[in-house]
NUVO-406984 format. One line per field, with one value per residue (C-alpha): residue number from 1; x, y, z. Coordinates in steps of 0.02 Angstrom, whole numbers, plus 32768, in hexadecimal, padded with zeros to 4 digits. Layout:
REM residues N
resi: (NUM; ...)
east: (X; ...)
north: (Y; ...)
up: (Z; ...)
REM end
This chain:
REM residues 652
resi: (1; 2; 3; 4; 5; 6; 7; 8; 9; 10; 11; 12; 13; 14; 15; 16; 17; 18; 19; 20; 21; 22; 23; 24; 25; 26; 27; 28; 29; 30; 31; 32; 33; 34; 35; 36; 37; 38; 39; 40; 41; 42; 43; 44; 45; 46; 47; 48; 49; 50; 51; 52; 53; 54; 55; 56; 57; 58; 59; 60; 61; 62; 63; 64; 65; 66; 67; 68; 69; 70; 71; 72; 73; 74; 75; 76; 77; 78; 79; 80; 81; 82; 83; 84; 85; 86; 87; 88; 89; 90; 91; 92; 93; 94; 95; 96; 97; 98; 99; 100; 101; 102; 103; 104; 105; 106; 107; 108; 109; 110; 111; 112; 113; 114; 115; 116; 117; 118; 119; 120; 121; 122; 123; 124; 125; 126; 127; 128; 129; 130; 131; 132; 133; 134; 135; 136; 137; 138; 139; 140; 141; 142; 143; 144; 145; 146; 147; 148; 149; 150; 151; 152; 153; 154; 155; 156; 157; 158; 159; 160; 161; 162; 163; 164; 165; 166; 167; 168; 169; 170; 171; 172; 173; 174; 175; 176; 177; 178; 179; 180; 181; 182; 183; 184; 185; 186; 187; 188; 189; 190; 191; 192; 193; 194; 195; 196; 197; 198; 199; 200; 201; 202; 203; 204; 205; 206; 207; 208; 209; 210; 211; 212; 213; 214; 215; 216; 217; 218; 219; 220; 221; 222; 223; 224; 225; 226; 227; 228; 229; 230; 231; 232; 233; 234; 235; 236; 237; 238; 239; 240; 241; 242; 243; 244; 245; 246; 247; 248; 249; 250; 251; 252; 253; 254; 255; 256; 257; 258; 259; 260; 261; 262; 263; 264; 265; 266; 267; 268; 269; 270; 271; 272; 273; 274; 275; 276; 277; 278; 279; 280; 281; 282; 283; 284; 285; 286; 287; 288; 289; 290; 291; 292; 293; 294; 295; 296; 297; 298; 299; 300; 301; 302; 303; 304; 305; 306; 307; 308; 309; 310; 311; 312; 313; 314; 315; 316; 317; 318; 319; 320; 321; 322; 323; 324; 325; 326; 327; 328; 329; 330; 331; 332; 333; 334; 335; 336; 337; 338; 339; 340; 341; 342; 343; 344; 345; 346; 347; 348; 349; 350; 351; 352; 353; 354; 355; 356; 357; 358; 359; 360; 361; 362; 363; 364; 365; 366; 367; 368; 369; 370; 371; 372; 373; 374; 375; 376; 377; 378; 379; 380; 381; 382; 383; 384; 385; 386; 387; 388; 389; 390; 391; 392; 393; 394; 395; 396; 397; 398; 399; 400; 401; 402; 403; 404; 405; 406; 407; 408; 409; 410; 411; 412; 413; 414; 415; 416; 417; 418; 419; 420; 421; 422; 423; 424; 425; 426; 427; 428; 429; 430; 431; 432; 433; 434; 435; 436; 437; 438; 439; 440; 441; 442; 443; 444; 445; 446; 447; 448; 449; 450; 451; 452; 453; 454; 455; 456; 457; 458; 459; 460; 461; 462; 463; 464; 465; 466; 467; 468; 469; 470; 471; 472; 473; 474; 475; 476; 477; 478; 479; 480; 481; 482; 483; 484; 485; 486; 487; 488; 489; 490; 491; 492; 493; 494; 495; 496; 497; 498; 499; 500; 501; 502; 503; 504; 505; 506; 507; 508; 509; 510; 511; 512; 513; 514; 515; 516; 517; 518; 519; 520; 521; 522; 523; 524; 525; 526; 527; 528; 529; 530; 531; 532; 533; 534; 535; 536; 537; 538; 539; 540; 541; 542; 543; 544; 545; 546; 547; 548; 549; 550; 551; 552; 553; 554; 555; 556; 557; 558; 559; 560; 561; 562; 563; 564; 565; 566; 567; 568; 569; 570; 571; 572; 573; 574; 575; 576; 577; 578; 579; 580; 581; 582; 583; 584; 585; 586; 587; 588; 589; 590; 591; 592; 593; 594; 595; 596; 597; 598; 599; 600; 601; 602; 603; 604; 605; 606; 607; 608; 609; 610; 611; 612; 613; 614; 615; 616; 617; 618; 619; 620; 621; 622; 623; 624; 625; 626; 627; 628; 629; 630; 631; 632; 633; 634; 635; 636; 637; 638; 639; 640; 641; 642; 643; 644; 645; 646; 647; 648; 649; 650; 651; 652)
east: (1BA0; 1B4E; 1BDC; 1BBD; 1C36; 1C2D; 1C8C; 1CB1; 1CFD; 1D2D; 1D6F; 1DE7; 1DFE; 1D61; 1D3C; 1C7E; 1C13; 1BAD; 1C48; 1C85; 1BE3; 1BD1; 1C1E; 1BB0; 1B82; 1BFD; 1C08; 1B4A; 1B55; 1BB6; 1B52; 1B96; 1B97; 1B26; 1AE1; 1A66; 1AFB; 1B65; 1BA1; 1B51; 1B61; 1BFB; 1C5B; 1CA2; 1CF3; 1CA4; 1CF0; 1CA4; 1C9E; 1D13; 1D98; 1D66; 1DA6; 1DDE; 1E0F; 1E5D; 1E62; 1F04; 1F27; 1F28; 1F41; 1EBB; 1EEF; 1E70; 1EAD; 1E34; 1E3D; 1DD9; 1D89; 1E30; 1E8B; 1EE5; 1EF6; 1E9B; 1EF9; 1E89; 1E55; 1DC6; 1D62; 1D6E; 1CF6; 1D1E; 1CA1; 1C7C; 1BF3; 1C51; 1CF0; 1C9F; 1CFD; 1CBC; 1D48; 1D56; 1DFA; 1E34; 1EA8; 1F5F; 1FC6; 1FCA; 1F0A; 1F09; 1EC0; 1F0C; 1EB0; 1F26; 1F13; 1E79; 1E45; 1E1D; 1D67; 1CDC; 1CE2; 1C86; 1CD0; 1C7E; 1CE2; 1CAF; 1D01; 1CB5; 1C65; 1C6C; 1BEE; 1BFD; 1C33; 1C10; 1C64; 1C7E; 1D2E; 1D59; 1DF1; 1E30; 1EC7; 1F41; 1FA5; 1FD3; 1FA0; 1F02; 1F07; 1E69; 1E3C; 1D9A; 1D72; 1D07; 1CA2; 1C6F; 1BBF; 1BA3; 1BD3; 1B32; 1B77; 1BE3; 1BE1; 1C18; 1B86; 1B7B; 1AE0; 1A62; 1A96; 1A46; 19B7; 19B6; 1916; 192C; 1914; 1992; 1A12; 19FD; 1A24; 1ABC; 1B01; 1AEB; 1B43; 1BD5; 1BE4; 1BEB; 1C6F; 1CDE; 1CD1; 1CF4; 1C4A; 1C30; 1B9B; 1B3A; 1B6F; 1B33; 1A87; 1A73; 1AB1; 1A3C; 19A9; 19E5; 19F1; 193C; 1909; 1971; 1999; 19DD; 1A5D; 1B11; 1B50; 1AF0; 1B29; 1BDC; 1BBF; 1B7B; 1C1B; 1C88; 1C2A; 1C3A; 1CF4; 1D09; 1CBD; 1D38; 1CA4; 1D03; 1C8A; 1BF6; 1C5D; 1C8D; 1BD7; 1BAA; 1C34; 1C08; 1B52; 1B87; 1BEC; 1B5C; 1AE9; 1B67; 1BFF; 1C51; 1C4A; 1D04; 1CFC; 1CA8; 1D21; 1DB9; 1D73; 1D4C; 1DF8; 1E49; 1DEA; 1E1C; 1ED0; 1EC8; 1E85; 1F19; 1EA5; 1F25; 1EDD; 1E2F; 1E73; 1ED4; 1E38; 1DC8; 1E44; 1E68; 1DAC; 1DA5; 1E3A; 1DEE; 1D41; 1D68; 1E24; 1E8D; 1EC8; 1F60; 1F04; 1ECD; 1F7B; 1FC7; 1F56; 1F7F; 2039; 2022; 1FC3; 2044; 20D1; 207B; 2068; 2123; 210C; 2185; 218F; 20D4; 20D9; 2162; 2106; 2065; 20BD; 211D; 207B; 2028; 20B4; 2097; 1FDD; 1FE8; 2021; 200E; 1FFF; 20A4; 20FA; 208C; 20AC; 2163; 2182; 2133; 2194; 2238; 220E; 21E6; 2288; 22EE; 229B; 22DD; 238C; 237F; 23D7; 2405; 2355; 2308; 2379; 234A; 2291; 2297; 22FE; 2273; 21FF; 2276; 2282; 21CB; 2177; 21F4; 216A; 210D; 2116; 215A; 21F4; 222D; 2210; 2270; 2305; 230E; 2303; 2393; 23FF; 23D9; 23F6; 249A; 24DA; 24AB; 2466; 2445; 23E5; 2386; 234D; 230D; 22B5; 225E; 2222; 21DF; 218A; 2133; 20F8; 209C; 206C; 1FC2; 1F87; 1F0D; 1FA3; 1FE0; 1F4B; 1EDD; 1E21; 1DCA; 1D48; 1D10; 1C7B; 1C14; 1C8A; 1C4B; 1CB0; 1D19; 1DD3; 1E51; 1E8F; 1F3E; 1EFC; 1EC4; 1F01; 1EA4; 1ECB; 1F0F; 1F2D; 1FDE; 2055; 1FEE; 204B; 1FF8; 2022; 1FBE; 2007; 1FA5; 1F08; 1EDE; 1EDC; 1E74; 1DF5; 1DEE; 1DD0; 1D42; 1CF6; 1CFC; 1CC3; 1C25; 1BEB; 1BC0; 1B1B; 1AFD; 1ABE; 1A6D; 1A3D; 19B2; 1987; 1937; 19BE; 19A4; 1A24; 1A30; 1A9A; 1AC0; 1B2C; 1B86; 1BB6; 1C5C; 1C17; 1BEC; 1B31; 1AE0; 1A65; 19C1; 19C3; 19A9; 1971; 1952; 191D; 1949; 191B; 19C6; 1A06; 1AB4; 1AE3; 1B79; 1BEA; 1C89; 1D22; 1DA8; 1E2E; 1DCB; 1D8B; 1CDC; 1C7D; 1BE1; 1B64; 1B05; 1A56; 19EB; 1936; 195B; 19F1; 1AAA; 1AAD; 1AB9; 1A4A; 19C6; 1A39; 1A03; 1A84; 1B06; 1B7F; 1B5E; 1BAC; 1BBE; 1C2C; 1C26; 1C1E; 1C8F; 1D34; 1D49; 1D4F; 1DB8; 1E40; 1E49; 1E4C; 1EED; 1EF1; 1F08; 1F7B; 201D; 1FDF; 1FC4; 2037; 1FE6; 2012; 1FB7; 1FB6; 1F77; 1EDE; 1E56; 1DA1; 1D0F; 1C65; 1CB5; 1CFB; 1DB4; 1DE9; 1E8B; 1EAC; 1F05; 1F3D; 1F4F; 1F8B; 1F93; 2046; 207B; 208F; 2000; 1F6B; 1EF4; 1E51; 1DFD; 1DB3; 1D90; 1D3D; 1CF8; 1CE6; 1CB7; 1CEA; 1D94; 1DBC; 1E26; 1E79; 1E5B; 1EED; 1EB3; 1EF1; 1E8B; 1E6F; 1E0B; 1DD4; 1DC3; 1D7D; 1E07; 1D96; 1D39; 1D93; 1CF3; 1D07; 1CC8; 1CF5; 1D55; 1D87; 1DE1; 1E26; 1E83; 1F3C; 1F50; 1EDA; 1EB1; 1ED9; 1E8A; 1DE0; 1DFB; 1DD2; 1E1C; 1DB8; 1D6C; 1D47; 1CE8; 1CB3; 1C4F; 1C1E; 1BED; 1B8B; 1B1B; 1A65; 19F4; 1981; 18CB; 18DB; 1964; 19D4; 1A43; 1A9C; 1ACC; 1B63; 1B2D; 1B69; 1B12; 1B3D; 1B99; 1BC8; 1C35; 1C77; 1CBB; 1D0C; 1D07; 1D26; 1D22; 1C75; 1C4B; 1BD6; 1B95; 1B4B; 1AEF; 1ABB; 1A37; 1A02; 1960; 18E8; 1974; 1957; 19D9; 19C5; 1A1D; 1A1D; 1965; 1906; 1874; 18DB; 18CC; 1957; 1925; 1972; 1A28; 1A2B; 1AB1; 1AA6; 1A9A; 19EB; 1995; 19A5; 191D; 1946; 190F; 1878; 187F; 1828; 18A0; 193C; 19E8; 1A51; 1AD9)
north: (6260; 6221; 61C2; 6128; 60A1; 5FF4; 5F62; 5EE2; 5E37; 5DE9; 5D41; 5D8B; 5E2D; 5E4A; 5ED5; 5EDE; 5F2C; 5E8E; 5E29; 5EA7; 5E91; 5DD5; 5D8B; 5D8B; 5CD9; 5C5D; 5C05; 5BF4; 5B80; 5AE9; 5A49; 59B9; 590F; 589C; 57EF; 582F; 586F; 57D2; 5785; 56EA; 563C; 5618; 5698; 56F0; 5797; 582D; 58CF; 5974; 5A0C; 5A61; 59DC; 5959; 58A7; 5868; 57B7; 573B; 577D; 577B; 5702; 5755; 5734; 5787; 57B4; 57EE; 5847; 5841; 58D0; 5916; 59C2; 5A15; 59BD; 5941; 5887; 5803; 578B; 56F7; 56B1; 56FB; 569B; 56E3; 56A3; 56D4; 56AF; 56DE; 569B; 56D6; 5679; 55E4; 5607; 55D9; 55CE; 55EA; 55F5; 5636; 56CB; 56AE; 56F9; 57A1; 57A3; 578B; 5708; 56E6; 5694; 565D; 5628; 5690; 56F3; 57AC; 57DA; 5805; 57AD; 57BB; 579E; 5776; 5786; 5742; 5751; 5723; 57B8; 5826; 5850; 57E9; 5852; 582D; 5896; 5899; 588D; 58DB; 5870; 58C0; 5921; 58A0; 588B; 57DF; 5812; 5861; 589A; 58D0; 58F3; 58D6; 592F; 58D2; 5927; 58E5; 589E; 5915; 59B0; 5A16; 5A78; 59FF; 5A62; 5B03; 5B6A; 5C0C; 5C32; 5CA2; 5D58; 5DD5; 5E38; 5EE6; 5F42; 5FFE; 5FE9; 5F5B; 5FB8; 6051; 5FEF; 5F99; 603C; 6093; 6001; 6008; 60C4; 60AB; 6024; 6099; 6118; 608C; 60AB; 5FF1; 6001; 6060; 5FE5; 5F53; 5FA1; 5FBB; 5F0C; 5EC0; 5F19; 5ED4; 5E25; 5E2C; 5E53; 5DC5; 5D47; 5CC7; 5D3E; 5D04; 5DB1; 5E0A; 5D8B; 5DB0; 5E6B; 5E4F; 5DF1; 5E82; 5EFA; 5E83; 5E6D; 5F2A; 5F2E; 5EA6; 5E32; 5D9D; 5D14; 5D6C; 5D8F; 5CD9; 5CA2; 5D1D; 5CDE; 5C28; 5C4D; 5CA4; 5C0B; 5B96; 5BFC; 5C00; 5B90; 5BF3; 5C9D; 5CC1; 5D5F; 5D02; 5C6F; 5CE1; 5D42; 5CA0; 5C5A; 5CF7; 5CE6; 5C2E; 5C60; 5CE3; 5C5D; 5BEE; 5B6C; 5B4C; 5AAE; 5AFC; 5BA0; 5B45; 5AE3; 5B7D; 5BEB; 5B62; 5B51; 5C0B; 5BF8; 5B63; 5BAE; 5C5A; 5C70; 5CDA; 5D8E; 5DC8; 5DCB; 5D14; 5CDD; 5D42; 5CEB; 5C41; 5C68; 5C98; 5BF8; 5B8A; 5BE4; 5BCC; 5B13; 5B06; 5AE7; 5B6F; 5B31; 5B4B; 5BEA; 5C34; 5C05; 5C59; 5CF2; 5D0B; 5D01; 5D7A; 5DF6; 5DE5; 5E0F; 5E91; 5F28; 5FBF; 5F4C; 5EF1; 5F26; 5EB4; 5E10; 5E3F; 5E4D; 5DA1; 5D55; 5D93; 5D45; 5C9E; 5CA1; 5CCE; 5C42; 5BC8; 5C0F; 5C69; 5D04; 5D55; 5D3F; 5D83; 5E1C; 5E3E; 5E2B; 5EA3; 5F1E; 5F23; 5F6D; 5FFF; 601D; 6006; 6052; 60B4; 6110; 6071; 6037; 5F91; 5FEC; 6010; 5F5A; 5F20; 5F91; 5F4D; 5E98; 5EB4; 5F04; 5E7E; 5DEF; 5E3A; 5E44; 5D95; 5D2B; 5C85; 5CDC; 5D40; 5C9F; 5C5E; 5D02; 5CFD; 5C4B; 5C7B; 5D14; 5CAB; 5C2C; 5CB6; 5D24; 5D75; 5DB3; 5E32; 5E9B; 5EAD; 5E9C; 5F35; 5F17; 5EE5; 5F6E; 5FA7; 5FEC; 5F76; 5F36; 5F6C; 5EF1; 5E53; 5E6C; 5E76; 5DC9; 5DF6; 5E22; 5D71; 5CC0; 5C1C; 5B79; 5AF1; 5A39; 5A0D; 59A9; 59B6; 59F7; 5A3D; 5A8F; 5B18; 5ADC; 5A3B; 5A80; 5B12; 5AAB; 5A23; 5AA5; 5AEF; 5A45; 5A2D; 5AD3; 5AB3; 59FE; 5A35; 5AA5; 5A19; 5A35; 5ADA; 5B61; 5BE3; 5C06; 5C72; 5CB2; 5D3D; 5DB0; 5E18; 5EA0; 5F02; 5F9F; 5FF7; 6086; 606C; 60FB; 610E; 60B6; 601D; 603E; 6009; 607F; 605C; 5FD1; 5FFD; 5F67; 5F2E; 5E8B; 5E53; 5DC7; 5D80; 5D11; 5CDB; 5C8A; 5C14; 5C02; 5B99; 5BF6; 5BB6; 5BAF; 5B32; 5BB9; 5C01; 5CA2; 5CDE; 5D62; 5DB4; 5DFD; 5E58; 5E80; 5E64; 5ED8; 5EDA; 5F86; 5FB6; 6051; 5FFF; 5FD9; 601B; 60A7; 60F2; 6072; 5FD8; 5F2B; 5EA7; 5E0F; 5E05; 5D48; 5D05; 5D31; 5C82; 5C3B; 5CC5; 5CA0; 5BF0; 5C17; 5BE9; 5C90; 5CEC; 5C77; 5CC7; 5D6B; 5D25; 5CE7; 5C4E; 5BF6; 5B62; 5B88; 5ADE; 5A75; 5ADD; 5ABE; 5B11; 5AE8; 5A4D; 5A11; 59FA; 5A82; 5ABB; 5B70; 5BCE; 5C83; 5CE7; 5D96; 5DF3; 5E18; 5ECD; 5ED5; 5E61; 5ED8; 5E46; 5EA9; 5E1B; 5E9F; 5F44; 5FE8; 6062; 611B; 61A1; 612E; 6101; 604C; 602A; 5F83; 5F53; 5EE8; 5E5C; 5DE8; 5D62; 5CAE; 5C26; 5B85; 5AE9; 5A40; 59C0; 5934; 5974; 5A1C; 5A81; 5B38; 5B52; 5C06; 5C9D; 5D3A; 5DCD; 5E78; 5F02; 5EE0; 5F99; 6030; 607E; 6136; 616D; 612F; 6155; 609C; 6065; 5FC5; 5F46; 5EA3; 5E17; 5D72; 5CE8; 5C3D; 5BB2; 5B13; 5A92; 5AB2; 5A1E; 5A20; 59F5; 594E; 5913; 58DF; 5977; 59F4; 5AA7; 5AF6; 5BA3; 5C2D; 5C25; 5CDA; 5D68; 5E08; 5E9D; 5F27; 5FC9; 6067; 60E6; 61A3; 618C; 613D; 6088; 6015; 5F64; 5EFF; 5E58; 5DED; 5D63; 5CF3; 5C90; 5C2E; 5BE5; 5B91; 5B30; 5B21; 5A9F; 5A15; 5A0E; 5AB0; 5A6C; 5A6A; 5AF5; 5AFD; 5ADD; 5B15; 5AE6; 5A3E; 5A6D; 5B2B; 5B95; 5BC7; 5C2C; 5CE9; 5D3A; 5DE1; 5E72; 5EDA; 5F99; 5FA2; 5F26; 5F61; 5F3F; 5EAE; 5EC7)
up: (689E; 6800; 67AF; 6746; 677E; 6736; 6781; 66FB; 66F9; 6652; 661C; 659F; 653F; 64D7; 645F; 645C; 64E4; 64F7; 651A; 6599; 65F8; 65E1; 667C; 6715; 673D; 66F7; 67A0; 679C; 6706; 673E; 6732; 6798; 6740; 67A4; 6780; 66FF; 669A; 66A3; 6600; 65BA; 65FF; 6597; 6600; 6567; 658A; 6538; 64F9; 652D; 64BC; 6537; 6533; 65B3; 65BB; 6512; 64DE; 6556; 660A; 666E; 66FC; 67A5; 685F; 68CA; 697B; 69FC; 6A99; 6B2B; 6BA8; 6C38; 6C35; 6C62; 6BD3; 6C44; 6C1A; 6C80; 6CF2; 6CC7; 6C1E; 6BB9; 6B36; 6A85; 6A00; 694B; 68C2; 680D; 679C; 6702; 6731; 6784; 6827; 68D3; 6954; 6A10; 6A6F; 6B18; 6B2B; 6B57; 6BE4; 6B89; 6B84; 6AC6; 6A51; 69A5; 6914; 6889; 67D3; 67AD; 6714; 6711; 671E; 679A; 6842; 68E7; 6993; 6A39; 6ADA; 6B85; 6C31; 6CDB; 6D31; 6C95; 6C0E; 6B6E; 6AD9; 6A21; 699C; 68E0; 6894; 67EC; 67BF; 671F; 66E4; 66A3; 6744; 6786; 6837; 687B; 6930; 698B; 6A40; 6A9E; 6B41; 6BC1; 6C49; 6CF3; 6CFC; 6D8F; 6D2A; 6D17; 6C82; 6C1E; 6B7C; 6BCE; 6B8D; 6BEF; 6C52; 6BFD; 6C09; 6C7E; 6C30; 6C7A; 6CA1; 6CBB; 6D76; 6D82; 6D17; 6D86; 6E26; 6DD9; 6D95; 6E3D; 6E93; 6E19; 6E30; 6EED; 6ED9; 6E74; 6F02; 6F81; 6FD0; 6FED; 7066; 6FE1; 6F59; 6FC4; 6FD6; 6F1A; 6EEF; 6F71; 6F1C; 6E75; 6EBE; 6EF7; 6E44; 6DF8; 6E82; 6E05; 6DB8; 6DCA; 6D97; 6E20; 6EA1; 6E6C; 6E80; 6F2F; 6F57; 6F1C; 6F90; 7024; 6FFF; 6FFC; 70AB; 70E2; 7100; 70BE; 70F4; 70A1; 7004; 6FF8; 7004; 6F7A; 6F06; 6F2A; 6F00; 6E5E; 6E2A; 6E58; 6DE7; 6D58; 6D5F; 6CD2; 6D2B; 6D23; 6D8C; 6E1B; 6E0B; 6E12; 6EA7; 6F03; 6EDB; 6F21; 6FC5; 6FD1; 6FB2; 703C; 70B2; 7083; 7034; 6FAC; 6F58; 6F54; 6F0E; 6E85; 6E55; 6E4F; 6DF1; 6D73; 6D55; 6D2D; 6CB9; 6C60; 6C4E; 6C08; 6BFC; 6C6F; 6C77; 6CD8; 6D7E; 6D76; 6D42; 6DD1; 6E4F; 6E04; 6E0F; 6EC5; 6EEB; 6E96; 6EF2; 6F99; 6F70; 6F4D; 6E92; 6E5A; 6DA6; 6D84; 6DEE; 6D81; 6CE1; 6D17; 6D5E; 6CBB; 6C57; 6CCF; 6CAB; 6BEF; 6C00; 6C8B; 6C25; 6C9A; 6D32; 6D10; 6DB3; 6E1E; 6DC1; 6DA1; 6E5C; 6E75; 6DE3; 6E2C; 6ED5; 6E81; 6E1F; 6EB9; 6F1D; 6E9A; 6EA3; 6DFC; 6E3C; 6D95; 6D50; 6DF0; 6DEB; 6D36; 6D5E; 6DF1; 6D8B; 6D09; 6D8B; 6DA9; 6CEE; 6CBE; 6D57; 6DBE; 6E1C; 6E4F; 6F05; 6EC3; 6E81; 6F34; 6F65; 6ECC; 6EF3; 6FA5; 6F68; 6EEE; 6F75; 6FF8; 6F7F; 6F43; 6FF5; 7027; 6F99; 6FF4; 707E; 6FFC; 6FA9; 7050; 7073; 6FC9; 6FE6; 7092; 704A; 6FC6; 7045; 70A4; 7012; 7026; 6F7B; 6FC3; 6FF8; 6F45; 6ED0; 6EB5; 6EC6; 6E25; 6E1F; 6D73; 6D18; 6CAD; 6C26; 6B7C; 6B14; 6B2A; 6B4C; 6ABF; 6A8F; 6ACB; 6B78; 6B99; 6B7F; 6B7F; 6BD5; 6B62; 6B84; 6BBD; 6B50; 6AAF; 6A18; 697B; 68D6; 6881; 67DB; 67F3; 6846; 67D3; 6730; 6783; 67BD; 670E; 66C0; 673C; 6707; 664C; 6656; 66AF; 661F; 65A4; 6548; 65A1; 652D; 659C; 664E; 6696; 6743; 67A6; 67E8; 6885; 68AE; 6950; 6967; 6A0C; 6A44; 6AEA; 6B5F; 6BBB; 6C56; 6BEE; 6BEA; 6B44; 6AF4; 6A98; 6A18; 6961; 68FC; 684A; 67FB; 674B; 66D5; 66B8; 662C; 65F8; 6552; 6552; 64BB; 64AB; 6468; 63F3; 647B; 64E5; 655A; 6552; 6535; 658F; 6559; 65E8; 65D5; 6656; 662E; 6577; 656F; 659C; 65EE; 66A5; 66A8; 6716; 67AA; 6856; 6853; 67DF; 6829; 67BF; 67C2; 673D; 673F; 67FC; 680C; 6784; 67D7; 681D; 676E; 6722; 67A1; 675A; 669F; 6642; 65E7; 668D; 66EC; 66B3; 66FE; 67AD; 6835; 6884; 6926; 6973; 6A2D; 6A64; 6A89; 6ADC; 6B0D; 6AB5; 6B00; 6B48; 6AA1; 6A7D; 6A01; 69B3; 69E4; 6958; 6967; 68C6; 689D; 67F8; 67C3; 67C0; 6702; 66D3; 66B7; 66A1; 669B; 66F9; 676E; 6718; 6743; 66C4; 66EC; 666D; 65DE; 6628; 6656; 66F0; 6717; 67CD; 680B; 687E; 6904; 6958; 6986; 6932; 6987; 6919; 694E; 6967; 6926; 688D; 6872; 6875; 68A1; 6954; 697E; 6942; 69A2; 6951; 697F; 6928; 6912; 6938; 6935; 688C; 68A0; 67FB; 6837; 68F0; 6907; 69AE; 69CB; 6955; 69B1; 695D; 69AA; 6957; 699A; 6921; 693B; 68E5; 68BB; 688F; 67F8; 6814; 67B8; 6830; 679E; 678B; 67F8; 67CE; 6824; 685E; 68D2; 6979; 699C; 6947; 69A1; 6976; 69E9; 69A0; 69E4; 6959; 6966; 6A24; 6A1F; 6A46; 69E9; 69FD; 696D; 6979; 68E4; 68E4; 6854; 6863; 67F3; 678B; 66E4; 6683; 65C6; 655C; 65DF; 6610; 65F8; 665E; 66FC; 6779; 67FA; 68AD; 6950; 6974; 69CC; 6A4A; 6A46; 6AE3; 6B1E; 6A98; 6AA3; 6A3B; 69EB; 6A59; 6A2C; 6A37; 6AE0; 6B32; 6B8F; 6B45; 6B89; 6C0B)
REM end
């Protein structure tokens, strides 16, 4: 199908073709103010062309919350050192009983904070204390000195050779047919090719589990976790085996690690609810079971049955009855519907005894008797954002009305003296078949330049240019993308805010850093044109939902993940998933830092076909600050993944 489709992202409604195409790399442009950019010795506050600090700064109280990697406060005191050359501040205090440190009678401006706690890695972070509020609250996550992966960077992905891909695909096909002996043979061959692969070790565990070889499966899952501590599939599988062995504390620890590392779907939450129930913590059990129900969709009967048992064990008879009744309504043909009907009848006849029976059932609950095996083909795209939730720190409140404007101020303040930006852009396009197998990679490289112009309303305007032109005719296929990476900023812009519903969901962890997690969704009648498709001259608004993660200290954009609010029938567009991670990149002179995406990926299902796009920018040049600087490698980025060449196999 030779149809020209152009994905576009714009900052605001623009009438000229150049402006429609001018929005690819706004997040690539954000220069962080470091020492080389400090004001003069007199400490006078400057005014940026985008409306930075003006006149006398406000007085503010800075509060630093110190938490462990799971977002929990420390029992003992941590040392918090706050300093600022601009403000002449150099103070150190210990945290109080709430694991917080408050610094009063300060002026707005740039600060740095260093936090120390015995047995944990020292953390130094930058604070962007602006916005006119009398209070500035930030959180710092500390990681154990023994943690081999404190920043949470995932292990480098598995590179598939044709032979390796063939063995894995044959193993997966055998698993779907429940031919576990055959699957084990294929996965063992794959393991000999890539002995350090966490993913293959996990697959070996699934085959051993299918053969009821529990001890071997456990060894496989433990090895997978040792190779990659963020492998959520291996963590969940290991936690389930620990739960079946009645190792409740170990199961809770393992499952919570999976939840904290990569979020949780309904299955992980179901297992956590089971573990909490078996431990006697019915309150946490009920919370996790209820969230499992919300994410389970077609699988709702399983967590509903558990939720009813948990409610009955607490004496919540009416709630338990309503929960069990939902199974009969939503899935009358499910085996759980018969169990639910019996529970309702038994409890109605003798309620106190029914409560005792439910508590006894929970104490001996074996999840393998209720959970279906997690056997699937290679996933071709991440799950929809509403099929997963992420762990947030307890007892931390937040407001999107405060966070979004602060993040936007951070964006605009970082664009001072920036006139244009150049890079080499590498684009990869793949089709993906129904089994999740990616096809050959089609690639293009462009000389890329973006011009930055301030607008009258305090926002900004970018003009994008590839190979000296604004067109998209040279893309690898007729499916072309522009504006892929600027969504994170568009979500923050004042001109769009009235068209979104925002909700701060809490304090999460991104690469080990405390980050505000904000969910957003385009309102039904908004038609923002932030994400647009063009087909045969017709423009279609693509309504979005998603999450954005913003640093709790300096309000830099760390990550954005978006999905369709609903499918777009006119385009037969059923999936449009975008994920971008951002991080700092050091300039060669060591004086400046550019805030760039570390990765940008898009997954599409269009006309029943699936596509995967990857974007890389390299050899960056920044004009208007110091045109002699060439951007180096990200200081804290994951291990470098070079763009694939045509004779290399596609990634898993």
